[in-house]
C-alpha positions as CSV (number, residue, x, y, z in Angstrom):
1,M,-34.6,16.8,-13.6
2,S,-35.2,13.0,-14.0
3,K,-33.1,10.6,-12.0
4,K,-30.8,8.2,-13.9
5,K,-31.8,4.6,-13.6
6,K,-29.4,2.5,-11.6
7,F,-27.9,-0.5,-13.2
8,R,-29.1,-3.8,-11.5
9,P,-27.0,-7.0,-11.7
10,H,-30.1,-9.2,-12.2
11,Q,-30.9,-7.3,-15.4
12,Q,-27.5,-8.3,-16.8
13,R,-28.2,-11.9,-15.9
14,Q,-31.5,-11.7,-17.6
15,A,-29.9,-10.3,-20.7
16,Y,-27.4,-13.2,-20.8
17,L,-30.2,-15.7,-20.5
18,F,-31.9,-14.2,-23.6
19,I,-28.8,-14.4,-25.7
20,L,-27.8,-17.9,-24.4
21,P,-29.8,-19.9,-27.0
22,S,-28.2,-17.9,-29.8
23,M,-24.7,-18.3,-28.4
24,I,-25.2,-22.1,-28.1
25,I,-26.3,-22.3,-31.7
26,L,-23.4,-20.2,-32.9
27,S,-21.0,-22.2,-30.8
28,V,-22.2,-25.5,-32.2
29,F,-22.5,-24.6,-35.8
30,V,-19.9,-21.8,-36.2
31,F,-17.2,-21.4,-33.5
32,I,-16.5,-25.0,-32.8
33,P,-16.3,-26.1,-36.5
34,L,-14.1,-23.0,-37.2
35,G,-11.7,-24.0,-34.4
36,A,-11.8,-27.7,-35.5
37,S,-11.0,-26.6,-39.1
38,L,-8.0,-24.6,-37.9
39,V,-6.7,-27.6,-35.9
40,I,-7.3,-30.1,-38.7
41,S,-5.5,-27.8,-41.2
42,L,-2.3,-28.4,-39.2
43,L,-2.6,-32.2,-39.5
44,N,-2.2,-34.9,-42.1
45,M,-5.6,-36.5,-41.9
46,N,-8.0,-38.4,-44.3
47,I,-11.7,-38.9,-44.1
48,F,-11.2,-42.3,-42.3
49,M,-9.2,-40.6,-39.4
50,K,-6.3,-43.0,-39.9
51,D,-2.5,-42.3,-39.9
52,I,-3.0,-38.8,-38.4
53,S,0.3,-36.9,-38.1
54,F,1.3,-33.3,-37.5
55,A,1.8,-31.3,-40.7
56,G,2.5,-27.8,-39.4
57,I,2.2,-25.2,-42.1
58,H,2.8,-27.7,-44.9
59,N,-0.8,-27.7,-46.1
60,F,-0.8,-23.9,-46.3
61,V,2.5,-23.8,-48.2
62,K,1.0,-26.4,-50.5
63,L,-2.1,-24.5,-51.3
64,F,-0.2,-21.4,-52.5
65,S,1.5,-23.6,-55.1
66,D,-1.7,-25.3,-56.2
67,H,-2.9,-23.9,-59.5
68,R,-6.4,-25.2,-58.8
69,V,-6.6,-23.1,-55.7
70,A,-5.6,-20.0,-57.7
71,N,-8.1,-20.9,-60.4
72,A,-10.9,-21.5,-57.8
73,T,-10.1,-18.2,-56.1
74,F,-10.3,-16.4,-59.5
75,N,-13.6,-18.0,-60.3
76,S,-15.1,-17.1,-56.9
77,F,-14.1,-13.5,-57.3
78,Y,-15.3,-13.5,-60.9
79,F,-18.7,-14.8,-59.7
80,T,-18.9,-12.3,-56.9
81,L,-17.9,-9.2,-58.9
82,F,-20.6,-9.8,-61.5
83,E,-23.4,-11.5,-59.4
84,V,-23.5,-8.9,-56.6
85,P,-24.0,-5.8,-58.9
86,L,-26.5,-7.8,-61.1
87,Q,-28.6,-8.9,-58.1
88,V,-28.6,-5.7,-56.2
89,G,-28.9,-3.6,-59.4
90,L,-31.9,-5.6,-60.6
91,A,-33.6,-5.4,-57.3
92,L,-32.9,-1.6,-57.0
93,L,-34.3,-1.1,-60.5
94,L,-37.5,-3.0,-59.8
95,T,-37.9,-1.2,-56.5
96,M,-39.0,1.9,-58.5
97,Y,-42.0,0.0,-59.7
98,V,-43.1,-2.2,-56.8
99,A,-42.6,0.2,-53.9
100,K,-46.3,0.9,-53.6
101,N,-48.9,-0.6,-51.2
102,N,-51.5,-1.9,-53.6
103,K,-52.6,-5.4,-54.5
104,Y,-50.8,-5.5,-57.8
105,T,-47.4,-4.6,-56.5
106,K,-47.8,-6.9,-53.4
107,L,-48.5,-9.7,-55.8
108,L,-45.4,-8.9,-57.8
109,R,-43.2,-8.7,-54.7
110,S,-44.6,-12.1,-53.6
111,T,-43.9,-13.6,-57.1
112,Y,-40.3,-12.3,-57.2
113,Y,-39.7,-13.6,-53.7
114,L,-40.8,-17.2,-54.5
115,P,-37.5,-18.4,-56.1
116,F,-35.6,-17.3,-53.0
117,V,-37.5,-19.7,-50.7
118,C,-36.9,-22.6,-53.1
119,S,-33.9,-24.9,-52.8
120,M,-30.9,-23.8,-54.9
121,T,-30.2,-27.4,-55.7
122,A,-33.7,-27.9,-57.0
123,M,-33.5,-24.7,-59.0
124,G,-30.1,-25.7,-60.4
125,I,-31.5,-29.0,-61.6
126,V,-34.5,-27.3,-63.2
127,W,-32.4,-24.7,-65.0
128,S,-29.9,-27.4,-66.1
129,M,-32.8,-29.2,-67.8
130,M,-34.2,-26.0,-69.4
131,L,-30.8,-25.0,-70.8
132,D,-29.8,-28.5,-72.1
133,P,-29.0,-28.1,-75.8
134,N,-30.6,-31.4,-76.7
135,M,-33.9,-31.3,-74.8
136,G,-34.0,-27.9,-73.1
137,L,-36.8,-25.4,-73.5
138,V,-34.6,-22.3,-73.8
139,P,-32.5,-23.7,-76.8
140,Y,-35.8,-24.8,-78.4
141,W,-37.2,-21.3,-78.2
142,L,-34.0,-19.9,-79.6
143,S,-34.1,-22.3,-82.5
144,K,-37.6,-21.0,-83.3
145,I,-36.2,-17.5,-83.9
146,G,-33.2,-18.8,-86.0
147,I,-30.5,-19.0,-83.3
148,D,-28.5,-22.2,-83.4
149,S,-28.4,-24.4,-80.3
150,I,-26.2,-22.9,-77.6
151,S,-24.5,-25.0,-74.9
152,F,-24.9,-22.6,-72.0
153,L,-23.4,-24.9,-69.4
154,K,-20.9,-26.7,-71.5
155,D,-19.3,-23.7,-73.2
156,P,-16.3,-22.5,-71.2
157,N,-17.1,-18.9,-72.0
158,L,-20.8,-19.1,-71.2
159,A,-20.9,-21.5,-68.2
160,M,-20.0,-19.0,-65.5
161,P,-22.2,-16.1,-66.8
162,T,-25.1,-18.5,-67.0
163,V,-24.6,-19.6,-63.4
164,I,-24.3,-15.9,-62.4
165,A,-27.6,-15.1,-64.2
166,V,-29.5,-18.0,-62.5
167,T,-28.1,-17.0,-59.1
168,A,-29.1,-13.4,-59.5
169,W,-32.6,-14.5,-60.7
170,K,-33.0,-16.7,-57.6
171,G,-31.7,-14.2,-55.0
172,F,-32.9,-10.8,-56.2
173,G,-36.4,-11.3,-54.7
174,Y,-34.9,-11.2,-51.2
175,T,-32.9,-8.1,-51.9
176,L,-36.0,-6.5,-53.5
177,T,-38.0,-7.2,-50.3
178,L,-35.4,-5.4,-48.1
179,L,-35.1,-2.4,-50.4
180,T,-38.9,-2.1,-50.8
181,A,-39.4,-2.1,-47.1
182,A,-36.8,0.7,-46.8
183,V,-38.4,2.7,-49.5
184,L,-41.8,2.5,-47.8
185,N,-40.3,4.0,-44.7
186,I,-39.2,7.2,-46.6
187,S,-41.4,10.1,-45.7
188,S,-44.0,10.8,-48.4
189,S,-43.5,14.6,-47.8
190,L,-40.2,14.4,-49.6
191,Y,-41.8,13.0,-52.8
192,E,-44.6,15.6,-52.5
193,A,-42.1,18.4,-52.3
194,A,-40.3,17.0,-55.3
195,D,-43.6,16.8,-57.3
196,M,-44.2,20.5,-56.5
197,D,-40.8,21.3,-57.9
198,G,-41.6,19.4,-61.1
199,A,-39.1,16.5,-60.5
200,G,-39.7,13.4,-62.6
201,Q,-39.6,9.8,-61.4
202,W,-35.9,9.3,-62.3
203,K,-34.8,12.5,-60.4
204,K,-36.8,11.4,-57.3
205,F,-35.3,8.0,-57.5
206,I,-31.7,9.4,-57.7
207,H,-32.0,12.3,-55.2
208,I,-34.6,10.9,-52.7
209,T,-34.9,7.1,-52.9
210,I,-31.3,6.1,-53.2
211,P,-30.0,8.4,-50.4
212,G,-33.0,7.3,-48.2
213,I,-32.3,3.6,-48.6
214,F,-28.5,3.7,-48.9
215,P,-27.9,2.0,-45.5
216,T,-30.1,-0.9,-46.7
217,I,-28.3,-1.0,-50.1
218,S,-25.0,-1.2,-48.2
219,F,-26.2,-4.0,-46.0
220,C,-27.4,-5.9,-49.1
221,I,-24.0,-5.5,-50.8
222,V,-22.1,-6.8,-47.8
223,T,-24.3,-9.8,-47.2
224,T,-24.6,-10.8,-50.8
225,T,-20.8,-10.5,-51.3
226,I,-20.2,-12.8,-48.3
227,S,-22.7,-15.3,-49.7
228,S,-21.3,-15.1,-53.2
229,L,-17.7,-15.9,-52.1
230,Q,-19.1,-19.1,-50.6
231,V,-20.9,-20.2,-53.8
232,F,-21.2,-24.0,-54.1
233,D,-24.7,-25.4,-54.7
234,Q,-25.4,-24.0,-58.2
235,T,-21.9,-24.6,-59.6
236,Y,-21.9,-28.2,-58.3
237,V,-25.3,-29.0,-59.5
238,M,-25.3,-27.2,-62.9
239,T,-21.7,-27.6,-64.1
240,Q,-19.8,-29.8,-61.5
241,G,-17.0,-27.2,-61.8
242,G,-16.6,-27.6,-65.5
243,P,-16.1,-27.2,-68.3
244,L,-12.3,-27.1,-67.9
245,N,-12.7,-26.1,-64.3
246,R,-14.0,-22.7,-65.4
247,T,-16.7,-22.7,-62.8
248,E,-14.9,-24.5,-60.0
249,T,-15.1,-22.3,-56.9
250,V,-13.1,-22.4,-53.6
251,V,-15.9,-24.2,-51.7
252,Q,-16.3,-26.7,-54.4
253,Y,-12.6,-27.5,-54.5
254,I,-12.6,-27.9,-50.7
255,Y,-15.4,-30.4,-51.0
256,D,-13.6,-32.2,-53.9
257,R,-10.3,-32.6,-51.9
258,G,-11.9,-33.5,-48.7
259,F,-14.8,-35.8,-49.7
260,Q,-14.9,-36.6,-53.4
261,T,-11.4,-37.3,-54.8
262,A,-9.1,-39.8,-53.2
263,P,-7.1,-39.8,-50.9
264,Y,-9.7,-37.5,-49.2
265,D,-7.2,-35.1,-47.6
266,L,-9.2,-33.5,-44.8
267,G,-6.1,-31.6,-43.6
268,Y,-5.5,-29.9,-46.9
269,A,-9.2,-29.2,-47.4
270,S,-9.4,-27.6,-44.0
271,A,-6.3,-25.5,-44.8
272,I,-8.1,-24.2,-47.9
273,S,-11.2,-23.5,-45.8
274,V,-9.1,-21.4,-43.4
275,Y,-7.7,-19.6,-46.5
276,L,-11.2,-18.8,-47.7
277,F,-12.2,-17.7,-44.2
278,V,-9.3,-15.2,-44.2
279,I,-10.3,-13.9,-47.6
280,I,-13.9,-13.4,-46.6
281,A,-12.8,-11.7,-43.3
282,I,-10.6,-9.2,-45.3
283,V,-13.3,-8.5,-47.9
284,T,-15.9,-8.0,-45.1
285,F,-13.6,-5.6,-43.2
286,V,-13.0,-3.6,-46.4
287,L,-16.7,-3.5,-47.2
288,K,-17.6,-2.5,-43.6
289,R,-15.0,0.2,-43.7
290,F,-15.9,1.7,-47.0
291,V,-19.6,0.7,-47.7
292,L,-21.4,-0.3,-44.5
293,N,-20.0,2.5,-42.4
294,K,-20.9,5.1,-45.0
295,G,-24.4,3.7,-45.1
296,E,-24.7,4.1,-41.3
297,E,-23.4,7.7,-41.6
298,A,-25.9,8.5,-44.2
299,N,-28.7,7.1,-42.0
300,D,-27.5,9.4,-39.1
């Protein structure tokens, strides 16, 4: 019978030393700004830090009667509800074809991953130029097949779907990489047994691949949802929140009230940021409870 190893205090000190750099970074860039936002949300404060006074919960009461907050919240959820399934679904579909270790599929995976490492701001500018109805390449191609010029980013009904499509195009390579890595870890004996039973590619994908990578799928859904609720770069660069505020998101409205539109109300902008933090925390808790935990149970 093996003896149990005794716990030594110096091992605990060594562990704390290893996590200390990460805790410092998290404190500087996450915890301290979060606490500062909460404090500022209770104040009347502008960007010049003048005439600061205590506001209490006035900023929070104000945001619930602000129709632009409601509109921005709707737009953020609209973006998330369509972008997350599109990005994860596209990556999952392509996983069927690139989850092989040969030169061709490795080249494809690298190609799909390239947009993810590029700046969203740069990609937004490029796509804005390509979709411009006057000089864009995409409207020009459409005109060649008899389709009239379409204002993708200026049409209130097309602007948000266009931003969603561009975002999914840019991000699905990262999701594809995670899913492919998970597929390559599935035992090949399962696929060999399915081949002996006469199962086709689709049945193997449904009954072997998806259950085998469900924890990774769950992780991708949770992280992509959190990222989508904080969407800012692409809407700001491609549409500036228009047309008619149809693409203005919560983060963009926070920026507008705090730094872009006078009187630069940092207190109110911070209150909206706390409001967004609560929404993301609730959504994350629900996803962890019903999606991520099920993925961990499937892995067990």
